C-alpha positions, 0 to 999 in steps of 0.5 A, spaced: 484 413 227 478 415 231 474 408 227 481 404 229 481 406 236 473 404 236 475 398 233 480 397 239 475 398 245 470 394 242 475 388 241 477 389 249 469 389 250 469 382 246 475 379 249 471 380 256 465 375 252 463 369 256 464 363 252 458 362 247 454 355 249 453 351 243 445 352 242 441 347 238 439 353 233 447 354 231 448 347 230 441 346 226 444 352 222 450 349 220 447 343 218 443 346 213 448 350 210 453 345 210 447 341 206 450 345 199 457 342 200 454 335 200 452 337 193 458 340 192 462 333 194 457 329 189 459 333 183 467 333 184 466 325 185 461 324 179 466 323 174 471 318 178 466 312 177 462 314 171 468 315 166 467 309 162 460 308 162 458 316 160 463 314 154 460 308 152 452 310 152 454 317 149 459 315 144 464 320 147 471 321 145 476 322 151 477 329 149 470 330 150 469 327 157 475 331 160 471 337 157 465 335 161 469 333 167 472 340 166 465 344 166 463 343 173 470 347 175 469 352 169 462 353 171 464 353 179 469 360 175 463 363 173 459 363 179 465 365 183 465 371 179 458 373 182 458 369 189 461 375 193 457 380 190 450 375 190 451 374 198 453 381 199 447 384 196 441 379 196 444 375 203 447 368 204 440 365 205 437 368 198 444 366 194 444 359 196 437 358 194 440 360 187 445 356 188 440 350 189 436 352 183 442 352 179 444 345 182 437 341 182 437 344 174 444 341 172 443 334 176 436 333 172 439 335 165 445 330 166 440 325 168 436 326 162 441 327 157 441 323 151 447 327 147 453 331 149 450 338 148 445 337 155 450 333 158 455 339 158 449 344 160 448 340 166 454 340 168 456 346 166 449 349 171 452 345 176 458 348 177 455 355 177 451 352 182 457 349 186 461 356 184 456 360 189 456 355 194 464 355 195 464 362 197 458 362 201 457 356 205 465 358 209 463 364 210 456 364 212 457 359 217 464 363 220 459 369 221 455 365 225 459 361 230 463 363 236 471 364 236 472 358 240 468 353 235 468 357 229 474 353 226 470 346 227 464 348 225 467 351 218 471 345 217 464 341 217 464 344 210 469 339 208 466 334 212 459 334 208 464 335 201 467 328 203 461 325 205 458 327 198 465 324 195 464 318 199 457 317 196 459 319 189 465 313 189 461 308 193 454 308 189 458 309 182 460 302 183 453 300 183 448 305 180 448 308 173 450 314 172 443 317 170 442 315 178 447 317 181 446 324 178 439 324 182 442 323 188 446 330 187 439 333 188 437 330 195 441 335 199 439 341 195 431 339 197 433 338 204 436 345 204 431 349 200 426 348 206 431 348 211 433 355 209 426 357 211 428 356 219 434 359 220 437 366 221 441 370 216 448 372 218 448 378 224 455 381 220 450 381 214 444 384 217 449 390 221 452 391 214 444 392 212 443 397 218 439 392 221 441 393 228 435 390 232 435 384 228 443 383 229 441 383 236 435 378 236 439 373 232 445 373 236 441 372 242 438 366 239 445 362 236 448 363 243 442 361 247 437 366 251 441 366 258 448 369 254 450 376 254 450 378 247 452 385 248 459 385 248 459 381 241 453 386 238 457 392 239 464 389 236 460 386 230 457 394 228 463 397 230 467 393 225 462 394 220 462 402 221 469 402 220 468 398 214 464 403 211 468 408 212 473 404 207 467 402 203 470 406 196 474 400 194 475 398 187 479 392 185 485 396 184 485 397 191 486 390 193 492 391 191 495 396 195 500 394 200 495 394 207 492 388 204 497 384 200 499 379 206 492 377 206 491 377 198 497 373 197 495 368 203 488 367 200 490 367 193 496 363 194 492 357 198 487 357 193 493 355 187 496 350 192 490 347 193 488 345 186 495 344 184 497 339 189 493 334 185 487 333 188 483 335 181 485 329 178 485 324 183 478 326 186 476 326 178 479 320 176 481 315 181 477 310 178 482 311 172 488 312 176 486 305 179 486 301 173 492 304 170 495 301 176 493 295 175 489 295 182 481 293 182 477 299 181 471 297 185 475 295 191 479 302 191 473 306 189 469 302 195 475 303 200 476 311 199 468 312 200 469 308 207 475 312 210 475 319 207 469 321 212 472 318 218 478 322 216 475 329 215 472 328 222 479 327 225 481 334 222 474 337 224 476 335 231 483 338 230 482 344 227 481 348 234 485 344 238 492 343 233 491 350 230 490 352 222 498 352 221 500 346 224 494 342 221 495 345 214 503 343 214 502 336 217 497 335 211 502 337 205 507 334 208 503 328 207 500 329 200 508 330 198 509 323 201 504 320 197 505 324 191 512 320 191 508 314 192 505 314 186 510 317 182 514 311 184 509 306 183 508 309 176 515 310 174 517 302 176 511 300 172 515 298 166 521 295 170 520 287 170 524 286 176 519 291 181 513 292 176 509 287 181 509 293 187 505 298 182 498 296 184 500 296 191 504 302 191 498 305 187 493 303 192 497 306 198 498 312 194 491 314 192 489 312 199 494 316 203 493 322 198 485 322 200 486 321 207 490 327 207 487 332 203 481 330 207 485 331 214 486 338 212 488 341 205 481 341 203 478 345 208 483 349 211 484 354 205 477 355 205 476 356 212 482 361 212 479 365 207 473 366 210 477 369 216 482 374 213 479 379 209 476 385 212 469 386 211 470 393 207 474 388 202 471 381 203 467 382 197 472 383 192 477 379 195 473 373 196 470 374 189 477 374 187 480 368 191 474 363 189 475 365 182 483 363 182 480 357 185 476 354 180 480 357 175 486 353 177 482 347 178 478 348 171 485 348 167 488 342 172 482 338 171 481 338 164 489 337 163 489 331 168 488 326 162 493 329 157 498 329 163 497 322 164 498 320 157 504 324 157 507 321 163 504 318 170 510 319 174 512 326 171 505 328 174 505 326 180 513 329 181 510 335 179 504 335 185 509 332 190 513 339 188 507 343 189 506 339 196 513 342 199 512 349 196 505 349 200 509 347 207 514 353 205 508 357 203 504 356 210 510 356 215 513 363 212 506 367 210 500 364 214 498 366 221 494 362 226 487 365 227 485 359 232 481 363 238 481 370 235 474 373 233 474 375 226 475 382 229 481 380 233 484 377 226 483 383 222 487 388 228 492 383 227 493 384 220 493 392 221 498 391 226 503 388 223 
């Protein structure tokens, strides 16, 4: 109880805090951190335009290529197992350096591959790196930004992912699959150098007992004229409270006190992967061809619209809030899936089959836009906010593993589901998107405008 009272006092002090300036160091630090997200995006979009050329050059079957495509998500699951533990023990910066090492090694292996063994090994290594990235980036950004811009800055994770996807989609029309793999190395190189010039998370420093560095780092991030004492005190109190509950095992995650946060975290991750983006993002070119629309035109258009749409989400996340944006995104995804189900459902109906190419284009375009608008980033934004320090490592690992495991299954099965029934595949996706709306309405709280410490207090009082 004493810890809780201290927490409340610290939070009252935090509420008196003046609005922090957006400093150049904060912007630069966020950019360097989310460079890893660009690599994530390139890896996610890599297979969309390279399927036929890789299968031809290396003489792969559909099953072999599906395995290659899904190995990124399988590797991501392996990376996710260690992501939170690595970030807690080594720090966010060191974990990102480790992720860069895996990604660079993987991309080089793919670019040099002469057979399926090196190709698959490279994809698996990229997956491990991306699995580490997927947890560390949103958490790192959330922990260095003030509450009034935290949503927008954390959303930049998705913005850079979409930049990577756009590059993979666009240049996949012109570059060989080997040259496209080398593009994924560029942001890793930028990050490796840039990490030397940015600070570690103040919350991680507080957790390690480096209190003087907490204040120094906060002062640099908030600006020289800003009073950081209230924020530093709230962080230290929060960390002290979490240390009192530090003997947290995997079994303790499933106690009633954490049930709400865990349900939200795992639920949003499962819904994100099952809504259809794993297939559309990885095999967009195949879907355009299946619908009778030019794959080159379709992929070029997608590359041009995905980034501006993410920018809209970045602008709106701290104005609309998380809940409305998430539900609007899920509603748009549901309509897009219904459009695609109709497109493929009438493909063999002579009287109206000519609408299939147009509906295919509209469905894929609107799906990609609406995913970039909210559903792509918000589960990660919310995950980075809702877990208290004492369970953040275990809960973050579990949630990230759930995301990657579901993504691996969805990615591997997508081609086979298309063989079964393209229309049926997107009917299932539409149902999942509908469930997302209900799930968000019933369970997901609004975290806009709250500090991380205030969010934990709101869960404790429910």
